[in-house]
C-alpha positions, 0 to 999 in steps of 0.5 A: 624582450620582444619590445626590445627587438630580441628574437625570442623564438630561438634557443637562448642560454637561460641562467637561473640563480639560487641564493642562501646563507649556507651552500649546504643544499646546493648539491642536492638542488643541482642533482635534482635539476640535472635530471631536467637538463640543468647544468651547473655553472658555479657555486660562489660566495658573494662579498656579503658572505651569501652563497649563490648557485648558478645553473643554465639550460639552453632552451626556447621560452615564451611568457607562459613557459617561463612563468610555469618554470619559475613556479617550479623553481620557487617550489624547489627553493622552498623544498631546500629552504633557499631563495630562488633569485630569478633568471638571466638570458643570453646568446648560446654563443657566450660573449656574443650579444643576443640576436635582435631586430635593430629596427624595433625601437623600445619605448623609453619616454622622458618628459620635461616642462618649462616656462616659454613666453609665460606659458608652460612648454611640455615636451614628451619623447622617446630617448631610445632613439639614442641607440637606433642604428638606422637614422640615415635611412629614416630621415623624413620627419612628419610634423603634425599640428593640431590646435588645442581647445582649453578653458584655462587661459592661464596655461592654454594647456589641453583639458583632461578630456582633450588629452585623451582625444589628442592621444587617440588622434596621435595613435590613429594617425600612426595606425593609418600609416602603418596599415598603409605599409608605411614604416614609421616611428613616433618620436616626440611631441610638444604642447604650447600656447594651445598648439600640439605638435608631434613628430613621426619619422619615416623612410618613405616621404612620398607614401607618408605625404599621400596618406596624411593628405588622404586623412586630412581631406577626409575630414574624419578626424580633427583638423590638422596640418603637417609638413615633412622635413628631410633631416639627415642628421636628426637635428630635430631629435638632437634639439629635443634630446638637449632640452630633455638633458637640460631639464 
């Protein structure tokens, strides 16, 4: 939830569900959990004839507290010979979405590959930017290019060892930017004919240029080149997205 920008440090409406072939024990469960401030929402029968008990409680959770509560509810289910089916969470004001930080982008990576000029073209990117609300602000795409060394002339793809080095290189570049207070996101990358390009989007073209120049001139990392394009329509992303859809 935190990775999706949900503010988990505030009171939310947590809903809990039990299911069974019969509803005989649901009233006993409701009575027992009412002492712990659980409220009955409903008891209903599903299309498959199973019965469901729906309880709720307004509270704040972290991963540990939710895990501990789940253990309690599993024990309650075992006591009454029913099944605890888990939880859901929503806004305490029913019908409204959960408050979240819309600048947080979850990781929903998709990949594709296809032949291009008789060599494999690999593409990996984060499709969660489909829902990113701040595209007009983040319109500067930094394209960072580095050469791959491959012994396989048939594919000209990186070796497994170099794949790890390339991943570390990308993470290091991204971390340098963030440590310099540059707001940025890793968007996608392509690998083809011995060349790796990866794209980072930012709202700070000047700061990003300075940081990348400093890294490049320090020669502490592998050799690379970069260029920053202003892409207010996110055409680079839409082109990547089309290739993913057409895979």
